[in-house]
Every structure is written in C-alpha cells, then in structure tokens.
Biopython code that builds the backbone (N, CA, C, O; Angstrom):
import numpy as np
from Bio.PDB.StructureBuilder import StructureBuilder

atoms = [
    (1, "ASP", "N", (48.013, 93.756, 123.686)),
    (1, "ASP", "CA", (47.378, 93.039, 122.605)),
    (1, "ASP", "C", (45.885, 93.344, 122.635)),
    (1, "ASP", "O", (45.229, 93.117, 123.652)),
    (2, "SER", "N", (45.355, 93.841, 121.560)),
    (2, "SER", "CA", (43.943, 94.220, 121.507)),
    (2, "SER", "C", (43.018, 93.014, 121.654)),
    (2, "SER", "O", (41.842, 93.186, 121.974)),
    (3, "ARG", "N", (43.509, 91.820, 121.433)),
    (3, "ARG", "CA", (42.688, 90.608, 121.583)),
    (3, "ARG", "C", (42.615, 90.142, 123.023)),
    (3, "ARG", "O", (41.812, 89.271, 123.354)),
    (4, "ASP", "N", (43.430, 90.703, 123.867)),
    (4, "ASP", "CA", (43.498, 90.301, 125.269)),
    (4, "ASP", "C", (42.235, 90.734, 126.001)),
    (4, "ASP", "O", (41.912, 91.921, 126.051)),
    (5, "GLU", "N", (41.533, 89.776, 126.560)),
    (5, "GLU", "CA", (40.308, 90.075, 127.284)),
    (5, "GLU", "C", (40.469, 89.906, 128.788)),
    (5, "GLU", "O", (39.492, 90.049, 129.524)),
    (6, "ALA", "N", (41.670, 89.609, 129.264)),
    (6, "ALA", "CA", (41.887, 89.361, 130.688)),
    (6, "ALA", "C", (42.823, 90.387, 131.315)),
    (6, "ALA", "O", (43.389, 90.136, 132.379)),
    (7, "THR", "N", (42.993, 91.534, 130.675)),
    (7, "THR", "CA", (43.900, 92.557, 131.209)),
    (7, "THR", "C", (43.502, 92.959, 132.617)),
    (7, "THR", "O", (44.355, 93.060, 133.498)),
    (8, "GLY", "N", (42.227, 93.187, 132.836)),
    (8, "GLY", "CA", (41.746, 93.593, 134.159)),
    (8, "GLY", "C", (42.075, 92.576, 135.232)),
    (8, "GLY", "O", (42.471, 92.944, 136.338)),
    (9, "GLU", "N", (41.914, 91.303, 134.918)),
    (9, "GLU", "CA", (42.225, 90.245, 135.881)),
    (9, "GLU", "C", (43.709, 90.236, 136.213)),
    (9, "GLU", "O", (44.089, 90.068, 137.372)),
    (10, "ARG", "N", (44.547, 90.416, 135.200)),
    (10, "ARG", "CA", (45.990, 90.431, 135.453)),
    (10, "ARG", "C", (46.388, 91.655, 136.272)),
    (10, "ARG", "O", (47.245, 91.559, 137.150)),
    (11, "LEU", "N", (45.776, 92.802, 135.992)),
    (11, "LEU", "CA", (46.074, 93.999, 136.778)),
    (11, "LEU", "C", (45.611, 93.818, 138.219)),
    (11, "LEU", "O", (46.266, 94.302, 139.142)),
    (12, "ASP", "N", (44.487, 93.127, 138.423)),
    (12, "ASP", "CA", (44.027, 92.831, 139.785)),
    (12, "ASP", "C", (45.088, 92.052, 140.552)),
    (12, "ASP", "O", (45.316, 92.305, 141.735)),
    (13, "ASP", "N", (45.734, 91.105, 139.880)),
    (13, "ASP", "CA", (46.773, 90.290, 140.524)),
    (13, "ASP", "C", (47.985, 91.118, 140.932)),
    (13, "ASP", "O", (48.765, 90.687, 141.782)),
    (14, "LEU", "N", (48.159, 92.295, 140.343)),
    (14, "LEU", "CA", (49.326, 93.132, 140.628)),
    (14, "LEU", "C", (49.061, 94.192, 141.690)),
    (14, "LEU", "O", (49.926, 95.028, 141.947)),
    (15, "GLU", "N", (47.894, 94.177, 142.307)),
    (15, "GLU", "CA", (47.550, 95.180, 143.315)),
    (15, "GLU", "C", (48.449, 95.105, 144.548)),
    (15, "GLU", "O", (48.614, 96.108, 145.242)),
    (16, "ASP", "N", (49.016, 93.974, 144.828)),
    (16, "ASP", "CA", (49.892, 93.789, 145.986)),
    (16, "ASP", "C", (51.147, 94.645, 145.825)),
    (16, "ASP", "O", (51.834, 94.529, 144.811)),
    (17, "PRO", "N", (51.466, 95.512, 146.808)),
    (17, "PRO", "CA", (52.637, 96.387, 146.676)),
    (17, "PRO", "C", (53.967, 95.637, 146.609)),
    (17, "PRO", "O", (54.983, 96.218, 146.228)),
    (18, "PHE", "N", (53.973, 94.367, 146.970)),
    (18, "PHE", "CA", (55.207, 93.594, 146.907)),
    (18, "PHE", "C", (55.409, 92.945, 145.544)),
    (18, "PHE", "O", (56.312, 92.126, 145.374)),
    (19, "ARG", "N", (54.593, 93.297, 144.597)),
    (19, "ARG", "CA", (54.747, 92.746, 143.251)),
    (19, "ARG", "C", (55.269, 93.819, 142.310)),
    (19, "ARG", "O", (56.480, 93.961, 142.141)),
    (20, "LEU", "N", (54.400, 94.548, 141.719)),
    (20, "LEU", "CA", (54.755, 95.519, 140.685)),
    (20, "LEU", "C", (55.658, 96.634, 141.194)),
    (20, "LEU", "O", (56.609, 97.019, 140.513)),
    (21, "TYR", "N", (55.379, 97.148, 142.365)),
    (21, "TYR", "CA", (56.110, 98.322, 142.837)),
    (21, "TYR", "C", (57.440, 97.986, 143.506)),
    (21, "TYR", "O", (58.078, 98.869, 144.078)),
    (22, "ARG", "N", (57.861, 96.748, 143.444)),
    (22, "ARG", "CA", (59.203, 96.404, 143.916)),
    (22, "ARG", "C", (60.251, 96.808, 142.893)),
    (22, "ARG", "O", (61.432, 96.913, 143.224)),
    (23, "CYS", "N", (59.836, 97.033, 141.668)),
    (23, "CYS", "CA", (60.760, 97.498, 140.633)),
    (23, "CYS", "C", (61.104, 98.953, 140.931)),
    (23, "CYS", "O", (60.218, 99.803, 141.015)),
    (24, "ILE", "N", (62.388, 99.232, 141.088)),
    (24, "ILE", "CA", (62.810, 100.602, 141.411)),
    (24, "ILE", "C", (63.487, 101.276, 140.220)),
    (24, "ILE", "O", (64.184, 102.279, 140.381)),
    (25, "THR", "N", (63.284, 100.732, 139.048)),
    (25, "THR", "CA", (63.723, 101.300, 137.767)),
    (25, "THR", "C", (65.198, 101.692, 137.707)),
    (25, "THR", "O", (65.537, 102.780, 137.243)),
    (26, "ILE", "N", (66.068, 100.806, 138.176)),
    (26, "ILE", "CA", (67.500, 101.077, 138.021)),
    (26, "ILE", "C", (68.043, 100.461, 136.728)),
    (26, "ILE", "O", (69.226, 100.591, 136.413)),
    (27, "MET", "N", (67.165, 99.794, 135.995)),
    (27, "MET", "CA", (67.443, 99.287, 134.648)),
    (27, "MET", "C", (68.431, 98.118, 134.577)),
    (27, "MET", "O", (68.903, 97.795, 133.487)),
    (28, "ASN", "N", (68.752, 97.486, 135.686)),
    (28, "ASN", "CA", (69.637, 96.318, 135.627)),
    (28, "ASN", "C", (69.033, 95.209, 134.775)),
    (28, "ASN", "O", (69.751, 94.491, 134.079)),
    (29, "CYS", "N", (67.723, 95.075, 134.833)),
    (29, "CYS", "CA", (67.070, 94.005, 134.066)),
    (29, "CYS", "C", (67.256, 94.211, 132.565)),
    (29, "CYS", "O", (67.491, 93.249, 131.833)),
    (30, "ALA", "N", (67.154, 95.444, 132.107)),
    (30, "ALA", "CA", (67.308, 95.727, 130.678)),
    (30, "ALA", "C", (68.752, 95.503, 130.230)),
    (30, "ALA", "O", (69.000, 95.057, 129.109)),
    (31, "GLN", "N", (69.687, 95.811, 131.102)),
    (31, "GLN", "CA", (71.102, 95.654, 130.751)),
    (31, "GLN", "C", (71.519, 94.193, 130.694)),
    (31, "GLN", "O", (72.430, 93.835, 129.948)),
    (32, "THR", "N", (70.857, 93.348, 131.477)),
    (32, "THR", "CA", (71.271, 91.948, 131.547)),
    (32, "THR", "C", (70.338, 90.984, 130.832)),
    (32, "THR", "O", (70.604, 89.783, 130.800)),
    (33, "CYS", "N", (69.254, 91.483, 130.258)),
    (33, "CYS", "CA", (68.288, 90.605, 129.595)),
    (33, "CYS", "C", (68.939, 89.921, 128.390)),
    (33, "CYS", "O", (69.399, 90.600, 127.471)),
    (34, "PRO", "N", (68.983, 88.583, 128.385)),
    (34, "PRO", "CA", (69.633, 87.873, 127.282)),
    (34, "PRO", "C", (68.880, 87.995, 125.953)),
    (34, "PRO", "O", (69.443, 87.714, 124.895)),
    (35, "LYS", "N", (67.624, 88.408, 126.002)),
    (35, "LYS", "CA", (66.839, 88.546, 124.773)),
    (35, "LYS", "C", (66.800, 89.983, 124.282)),
    (35, "LYS", "O", (66.160, 90.273, 123.271)),
    (36, "GLY", "N", (67.475, 90.886, 124.983)),
    (36, "GLY", "CA", (67.509, 92.278, 124.558)),
    (36, "GLY", "C", (66.205, 93.019, 124.802)),
    (36, "GLY", "O", (65.938, 94.039, 124.167)),
    (37, "LEU", "N", (65.405, 92.514, 125.708)),
    (37, "LEU", "CA", (64.136, 93.164, 126.031)),
    (37, "LEU", "C", (64.362, 94.264, 127.060)),
    (37, "LEU", "O", (65.458, 94.398, 127.604)),
    (38, "ASN", "N", (63.335, 95.042, 127.322)),
    (38, "ASN", "CA", (63.429, 96.089, 128.333)),
    (38, "ASN", "C", (62.297, 95.892, 129.339)),
    (38, "ASN", "O", (61.265, 96.556, 129.242)),
    (39, "PRO", "N", (62.478, 94.983, 130.306)),
    (39, "PRO", "CA", (61.434, 94.725, 131.292)),
    (39, "PRO", "C", (61.054, 95.968, 132.090)),
    (39, "PRO", "O", (59.889, 96.124, 132.456)),
    (40, "ALA", "N", (61.997, 96.843, 132.365)),
    (40, "ALA", "CA", (61.699, 98.050, 133.143)),
    (40, "ALA", "C", (60.693, 98.931, 132.408)),
    (40, "ALA", "O", (59.809, 99.511, 133.038)),
    (41, "ARG", "N", (60.812, 99.037, 131.110)),
    (41, "ARG", "CA", (59.856, 99.834, 130.334)),
    (41, "ARG", "C", (58.470, 99.193, 130.392)),
    (41, "ARG", "O", (57.467, 99.889, 130.546)),
    (42, "ALA", "N", (58.417, 97.875, 130.269)),
    (42, "ALA", "CA", (57.136, 97.174, 130.342)),
    (42, "ALA", "C", (56.500, 97.357, 131.716)),
    (42, "ALA", "O", (55.291, 97.568, 131.819)),
    (43, "ILE", "N", (57.306, 97.278, 132.771)),
    (43, "ILE", "CA", (56.794, 97.477, 134.127)),
    (43, "ILE", "C", (56.286, 98.898, 134.292)),
    (43, "ILE", "O", (55.252, 99.112, 134.925)),
    (44, "ALA", "N", (56.993, 99.872, 133.736)),
    (44, "ALA", "CA", (56.551, 101.268, 133.816)),
    (44, "ALA", "C", (55.208, 101.448, 133.118)),
    (44, "ALA", "O", (54.352, 102.187, 133.606)),
    (45, "GLU", "N", (55.015, 100.785, 131.986)),
    (45, "GLU", "CA", (53.733, 100.866, 131.279)),
    (45, "GLU", "C", (52.611, 100.247, 132.109)),
    (45, "GLU", "O", (51.497, 100.768, 132.144)),
    (46, "ILE", "N", (52.908, 99.146, 132.767)),
    (46, "ILE", "CA", (51.899, 98.507, 133.614)),
    (46, "ILE", "C", (51.561, 99.405, 134.799)),
    (46, "ILE", "O", (50.395, 99.518, 135.175)),
    (47, "LYS", "N", (52.571, 100.044, 135.391)),
    (47, "LYS", "CA", (52.316, 100.983, 136.489)),
    (47, "LYS", "C", (51.399, 102.104, 136.017)),
    (47, "LYS", "O", (50.495, 102.518, 136.742)),
    (48, "LYS", "N", (51.631, 102.591, 134.812)),
    (48, "LYS", "CA", (50.796, 103.651, 134.241)),
    (48, "LYS", "C", (49.357, 103.161, 134.080)),
    (48, "LYS", "O", (48.413, 103.888, 134.387)),
    (49, "MET", "N", (49.194, 101.936, 133.601)),
    (49, "MET", "CA", (47.858, 101.364, 133.458)),
    (49, "MET", "C", (47.156, 101.257, 134.807)),
    (49, "MET", "O", (45.951, 101.494, 134.904)),
    (50, "MET", "N", (47.907, 100.899, 135.848)),
    (50, "MET", "CA", (47.328, 100.774, 137.189)),
    (50, "MET", "C", (46.831, 102.127, 137.687)),
    (50, "MET", "O", (45.756, 102.213, 138.279)),
    (51, "VAL", "N", (47.601, 103.172, 137.452)),
    (51, "VAL", "CA", (47.205, 104.511, 137.886)),
    (51, "VAL", "C", (45.975, 104.969, 137.113)),
    (51, "VAL", "O", (45.029, 105.486, 137.706)),
    (52, "GLU", "N", (45.979, 104.786, 135.804)),
    (52, "GLU", "CA", (44.851, 105.209, 134.972)),
    (52, "GLU", "C", (43.567, 104.479, 135.349)),
    (52, "GLU", "O", (42.478, 105.047, 135.265)),
    (53, "ARG", "N", (43.692, 103.256, 135.754)),
    (53, "ARG", "CA", (42.514, 102.467, 136.104)),
    (53, "ARG", "C", (41.910, 102.927, 137.420)),
    (53, "ARG", "O", (40.718, 102.723, 137.650)),
    (54, "GLN", "N", (42.708, 103.549, 138.295)),
    (54, "GLN", "CA", (42.203, 104.018, 139.584)),
    (54, "GLN", "C", (41.600, 105.408, 139.494)),
    (54, "GLN", "O", (40.925, 105.846, 140.426)),
    (55, "VAL", "N", (41.828, 106.106, 138.400)),
    (55, "VAL", "CA", (41.312, 107.474, 138.251)),
    (55, "VAL", "C", (39.900, 107.457, 137.745)),
    (55, "VAL", "O", (39.298, 108.514, 137.557)),
]
sb = StructureBuilder()
sb.init_structure("model")
sb.init_model(0)
sb.init_chain("A")
sb.init_seg("    ")
for serial, (resi, resn, name, xyz) in enumerate(atoms, 1):
    if name == "N":
        sb.init_residue(resn, " ", resi, " ")
    sb.init_atom(name, np.array(xyz, "f"), 0.0, 1.0, " ", f" {name:<3s}", serial, name[0])
structure = sb.get_structure()
C-alpha cells in the first residue's frame, strides 16, 4: 500500500530467522486458506523486499 509509512518498521520485526524464513514454500498454506489467499506468495514478496533492503 503506497500510503503505508511503517513498512521499514515491520520489516525490522521480521529480521529474526525464526519468523519469515521458517516458510519453506511448500504451498500448504495456499491450498488450505479458507479465503483463497496465497500466503506463500506474500511471504516470498516480503523475502524479496528484505533482500533488496540489504543491498
């Protein structure tokens, strides 16, 4: 969301390897999500943001 001004703070909270990187992308979450969302894709995008921010 372009109006979001706290993205950096939220990404800081995800620096712990036991948070974001526990997702191993086997897609079980997307298959079982009752709302038809794809959490694995969202997590992959966040991982990408984390890498880009460190470069």
